C-alpha positions in Angstrom: 136.2 181.9 240.5 133.5 183.5 242.7 132.0 186.7 241.5 132.6 188.4 244.8 136.3 187.6 245.0 138.4 190.6 245.9 141.7 190.5 244.0 144.6 191.3 246.4 147.6 191.1 244.0 147.1 194.7 242.8 149.3 197.7 243.1 147.2 200.0 245.3 147.8 203.4 246.8 147.2 204.2 250.5 143.5 204.7 250.3 143.0 201.6 248.1 144.8 199.4 250.7 142.6 200.7 253.5 139.4 200.3 251.4 140.1 196.8 250.2 141.0 195.7 253.7 137.6 196.5 255.0 136.0 194.8 252.0 138.0 191.7 252.7 137.2 192.0 256.4 133.4 192.1 255.8 133.5 189.3 253.4 135.7 186.9 255.4 135.0 187.7 259.0 132.6 184.9 259.6 134.6 182.2 257.8 137.9 183.2 259.5 136.3 183.3 262.9 135.3 179.7 262.4 139.0 178.9 261.6 140.1 180.9 264.6 137.9 179.1 267.0 138.5 175.7 265.5 142.3 175.8 266.0 142.6 178.0 269.1 140.5 175.8 271.4 143.3 174.6 273.6 144.8 178.1 273.9 141.4 179.6 274.8 141.0 177.1 277.6 144.6 178.0 278.6 143.7 181.7 278.7 140.7 180.9 280.9 142.9 179.1 283.4 145.5 181.9 283.2 142.8 184.5 283.8 141.6 182.6 286.9 145.1 182.4 288.4 145.8 186.1 287.7 142.5 187.2 289.1 142.7 185.1 292.2 146.2 186.4 292.8 145.4 190.0 292.3 142.1 189.9 294.3 143.8 188.0 297.1 146.7 190.5 297.3 144.3 193.5 297.3 142.1 192.0 300.0 145.2 191.0 302.1 146.7 194.5 301.7 143.4 196.0 302.9 143.4 193.8 306.0 147.0 194.6 306.8 146.3 198.3 306.6 143.3 197.9 308.8 144.5 195.5 311.4 148.3 195.1 310.8 150.1 191.8 310.4 148.6 188.8 308.8 151.0 188.1 306.0 150.8 184.3 306.1 148.6 184.0 303.1 150.4 186.5 300.8 152.8 183.8 299.5 149.8 181.9 298.1 148.7 184.9 296.1 152.3 185.4 294.8 152.3 181.8 293.7 149.0 182.3 291.8 150.4 185.4 290.1 153.7 183.7 289.4 152.1 180.6 287.8 149.5 182.7 286.0 152.2 185.1 284.6 154.4 182.1 283.5 151.5 180.4 281.8 150.5 183.7 280.1 154.0 184.1 278.7 154.0 180.5 277.3 150.4 180.8 275.9 151.2 184.2 274.4 154.1 182.7 272.5 152.0 179.7 271.4 149.2 182.0 270.3 151.6 184.3 268.4 153.1 181.1 266.8 149.7 179.7 265.8 147.7 182.8 264.8 150.4 184.5 262.8 150.3 181.3 260.7 146.6 180.9 260.6 145.8 184.5 259.5 148.6 184.5 256.9 147.7 181.0 255.6 144.0 182.0 255.4 144.8 185.0 253.2 147.2 183.0 251.0 144.6 180.3 250.4 142.0 183.0 249.7 144.2 184.3 246.9 145.0 180.8 245.6 141.4 179.6 245.5 139.8 182.9 244.7 137.0 181.9 247.0 135.9 183.5 250.3 134.8 180.1 251.6 138.3 179.0 252.3 138.5 175.4 253.6 139.9 175.5 257.2 141.7 172.2 256.7 143.7 173.7 253.8 144.5 176.7 256.0 145.7 174.3 258.7 147.8 172.2 256.3 149.6 175.2 255.0 150.2 176.6 258.5 151.4 173.2 259.7 153.8 172.8 256.8 155.6 176.0 257.8 155.7 175.4 261.6 159.5 175.0 261.6 160.1 178.4 259.9 157.3 180.0 262.0 158.9 178.8 265.2 162.3 180.3 264.2 160.6 183.5 263.1 158.8 183.9 266.4 162.0 183.3 268.3 163.8 185.9 266.3 161.0 188.4 267.2 162.3 188.3 270.8 165.7 190.0 270.1 164.1 192.2 267.5 161.5 193.6 269.9 164.2 193.8 272.6 166.1 196.2 270.4 162.9 198.1 269.7 162.3 198.5 273.5 165.8 199.9 273.9 165.3 202.3 271.0 161.9 203.4 272.4 163.5 204.2 275.8 166.2 206.2 274.1 163.7 208.1 271.9 161.5 208.8 275.0 164.2 211.0 276.3 163.8 213.4 273.4 161.0 215.8 274.1 158.0 215.8 271.7 159.9 214.6 268.6 161.0 211.5 270.4 157.4 210.5 270.9 156.6 210.8 267.2 159.8 209.0 266.3 158.9 206.2 268.7 155.5 205.6 267.0 157.1 205.7 263.5 159.6 203.0 264.6 156.8 201.0 266.2 154.6 201.0 263.0 157.6 200.4 260.8 158.4 197.4 262.9 154.9 196.1 262.7 154.9 196.5 258.9 158.3 194.9 258.5 157.5 191.8 260.6 154.0 191.3 259.1 155.2 191.7 255.5 158.2 189.5 256.0 156.1 186.7 257.5 153.7 186.9 254.6 156.6 186.6 252.1 158.0 183.6 254.1 154.8 181.6 253.8 153.7 182.8 250.3 157.1 182.2 248.7 158.2 179.3 250.9 161.4 181.2 251.8 163.8 180.9 254.7 163.4 183.2 257.7 166.4 185.5 257.1 165.6 185.7 253.3 162.0 186.7 254.1 163.1 189.3 256.6 165.4 190.7 254.0 162.7 190.8 251.4 160.3 192.4 253.9 162.9 195.0 254.8 163.3 195.8 251.1 159.6 196.2 250.4 158.8 198.2 253.5 161.8 200.6 253.4 161.2 201.2 249.7 157.6 202.2 250.6 158.3 203.5 254.0 155.6 206.1 254.6 152.9 204.0 252.9 153.8 201.1 255.2 153.9 203.2 258.3 150.8 205.1 257.4 148.7 202.0 256.7 149.6 200.4 260.0 149.0 203.6 261.9 145.6 204.3 260.4 144.5 200.7 260.5 145.9 200.2 264.0 143.9 203.2 265.2 140.7 202.0 263.5 141.1 198.4 264.7 141.8 199.7 268.2 138.5 201.6 268.2 136.7 198.4 266.9 138.2 196.3 269.7 137.2 198.9 272.3 133.6 198.8 270.9 133.7 195.1 271.3 134.7 195.5 274.9 132.0 198.0 275.8 129.4 195.4 276.9 131.7 193.3 279.1 133.2 196.5 280.4 129.8 197.8 281.5 128.9 194.5 283.1 132.2 194.4 285.1 131.9 198.1 286.0 128.4 197.7 287.3 129.4 194.6 289.3 132.4 196.4 290.7 130.2 199.3 291.8 127.9 196.7 293.5 131.0 195.1 295.3 132.2 198.5 296.6 128.8 199.8 297.7 127.9 196.6 299.5 131.3 195.8 301.0 131.3 192.3 299.3 134.2 190.1 300.4 135.3 189.6 296.8 138.4 187.6 297.7 136.1 184.7 298.9 133.2 185.3 296.5 132.7 182.7 293.8 130.6 185.1 291.8 133.4 187.8 291.9 136.0 185.3 290.8 133.8 184.1 287.9 132.9 187.7 286.8 136.5 189.0 286.8 137.9 185.7 285.4 135.5 185.8 282.4 136.1 189.5 282.0 139.9 189.1 281.9 139.6 186.1 279.6 137.4 188.0 277.1 139.9 190.9 277.0 142.7 188.5 276.3 140.8 186.7 273.6 139.8 189.9 271.9 143.4 191.0 272.0 144.5 187.8 270.3 141.8 188.1 267.7 142.9 191.7 267.1 146.4 190.3 266.3 145.0 188.3 263.5 143.1 191.3 262.1 146.4 193.3 262.2 148.1 190.6 260.2 145.4 190.8 257.5 146.3 194.5 257.2 149.9 193.6 256.4 148.7 190.9 254.1 146.9 193.4 251.9 150.0 195.7 252.2 152.3 192.8 251.2 150.4 192.0 248.0 150.2 195.7 247.1 153.9 196.3 247.7 155.0 193.0 246.0 152.9 193.7 242.9 154.3 197.3 242.7 157.8 196.0 242.9 157.6 192.9 240.7 154.4 193.3 238.6 153.9 189.5 238.6 150.1 189.6 238.4 150.1 192.3 235.7 152.6 190.4 233.5 150.6 187.2 234.0 147.4 189.0 233.0 149.0 190.4 229.8 150.4 187.0 228.9 147.0 185.4 229.3 145.4 188.1 227.1 148.0 187.4 224.5 147.3 183.7 224.6 143.6 184.2 224.2 144.2 186.4 221.2 
């Protein structure tokens, strides 16, 4: 066992979960990023293509609309832009599902292997093998998320009607859902359970520790959101400065290769950072899962006591 291993199977309070998450993040960020890049290559290329189609469609439509307002008529090219947007939107939906399918597995498998090996230099091949062995359950799990989130959207619309309290209730439901889905997925891979059994166990763990689960996801969601915004500052400034240049110099951005490259790369970077942020969020629920599971079942505590007894 490495001396710097951070034990996760520990019953922790709210502050302990937040603290150990950042310790885990700092220790494993480099190694996990290597895993992320290694197995997301195809999807990253897909995001680049999707970004190009969306940017081309949006820029073309904006330019066409400007020409129509100035001169009237001239709609013969609008269909091309709608085609770009349609294909780009469809590809984005497919890639989004694929990324959710893959990265939920990778981030969860990484943390499980970290706990099993007690080593922060987790072998990416072992992570991939664990994730691959559960692809069937993962696929079903992701499909079930569609109706689950559909119900959430309906609930959010209903809650939005209620003044003030509805907004707070909406966020509480949102962070509860995030905790339930994340903890359930961890239980499915960790204990090799079926999808419905894992969702039931996740529901039990999260509802029993409702405010801790909601609070951890709220605070960590806020902090991770700020971290991702910081990561977007540099590309945001570059795009902002370039946009100012385009506006001030009346650049024909719809036919400019430089404009297409700048906005395509900018969109792609935003999407990649959002995907990476999804993995970091699942790590939050990993720490939460181990804390709640240990509080409920005391498996690690009993094993430690038994080991002490055997040594004596």
